[in-house]
N, C-alpha and C positions, 0 to 999 in steps of 0.2 A: 187303525192300520198297523199291522204287525211288522216289525223289522225283520227283514230276511237277509241273511249273510251273503246270499248270492247276488243281491242288488248291488248296483254300482254305488260306491261310497262317494259322498259329497265332500268337497274340500272343507276342512275344519270340523268334520264329524268323524266319529269312529264308531264301529259297531259295538253293541253291548254283547260281547262274546260270553260273558258270565251270566247272561240272563237265561233263566230257566223257568219252567212252569212247576209249581208245587202241586200237591195232591188235590187241592181245591180248584186248580186250573188257573189261579191268578199268577201273575208274573212275580218272580222272586230273584233278586240280584245276589249272586254268590260273591260275598265280600272276602272270602279267604284269599283270592288271588289279587285283590286290589292292593297295589303297592308292595306286594310280597317280593317281587324281583329286586326292587331297590333295597329292601331290608336285608335280603340275602347278600346283595352286593356290598352293603355296608358292613355286615358281619365278616365277610371275606376280607374286606379292606382292613378292618380292625385286627383281624388275625394276622394278616400279612405285615402290618405295621409293628405289631408286637414281635413278630419274628425278626423284622429288620432291626429293631432296638436290641434284641438279644444278640443278633449277628454283629452289630456295630460294637457292642460292649466286648464281645469275644475277640473281635479283630483288634480292638484297642489294647486288650490284655496281651494278646500275642505280640503286637508291636513293642509294647513296653517291656515284655520279657526278653525279646530278642535284643533290644537295646541294652538291657541289663547284662545279658550274656557277653555282648561286645565290650562293654565297659569292664567287665570282670577279666576278659581275655587281655585287654590292654593293660589293666593293673598287673596281671600275672606276668605279662611280657616285660613291663617296666621293672617289676621286682626281680625277675631273673637277670635282667641285664644290669641292674644296679649292683647285684652281688658279684657278677662277673667283671664289671668295669669299675670297681671301687676306686682304684688309683689311676686308671688309664682313661680318663675322660678327655676325649678330643672333640673338636668342633662338630664333626658329623654325628657323634653319639649324642651330644647335647641337643643338636638340631632335631635328631630323630625323636628324642624324648619330648622335646617341646611340641613337635608335630603330633605325637601320640596324645599328649595332654590336651592339645587343641581339639583333637578328634573326640576325646571324652567329653569336652565341653559341647561340641556340636551334637553329640549323641544325647546329652542331657537336654539340650535345647529342643532336639527332635522329640524327646519324650514329653516335654512340657507342651510343645505345640500339638502333639497328638492328644494329650489330655484335653486341651482347649477345644480342638476340632471335634473330638468325640462328644464333649459336652454340648457343643453347638448343634451337631448332627442329631443327637438324642433329643435335645430340646425342641428342635424343629419337628422331629417325628412325633414327639409327645403332643405338640400343639395340633398337628394334623389328626392324631389319634383322638384328642379331646373333641375336635370338631365332628369327626365321624360318630363318636359315641353320643354326642349331643343330638345329632341328626337322627341316629337310630332310636334314641330315647323318645324324641318328638314323634317319630313315625309310630313307635309302639303305643304311645299315649293316644295318638289320633285313631289308631286302629282299634284300641280298646274302647275309646269313646264312641266310635262308629258302631262297634259291636253292641254296646249297651243301648244305643239309640234304636238299633234294629230289633233288639230283644224287646224293648218297650213297645214297639209297633206290632 
């Protein structure tokens, strides 16, 4: 009995859409499409994760550089005001300098936290990347093994 795609499909069964007749009239299963969609999806995911890693590294560099600019501006401001207020230090000027130094420390802390968070994010992305690469490699190996088996028959 030949499978007809117009027949009603039974639960738990799926039609062999890749089934074709070869020149001799015997049935031949087209293996090119078997699992191909998953392999394409895995390759796409791998590519996207690599882009995410690059994007996360770029974002981290941008944040770090912006923090460095802020710290430089604070240093410049402190240097300018130190020259202007050499002998006229009052409580408000001392408080302002202390606040600015505190801000520098906060910015340095932000930079350190960004480095740590970036490392964690990239580590997680690389873990996910390794899983997808392993699955893709397994699929490729299975596909090649199946192709070899079919060639032997």
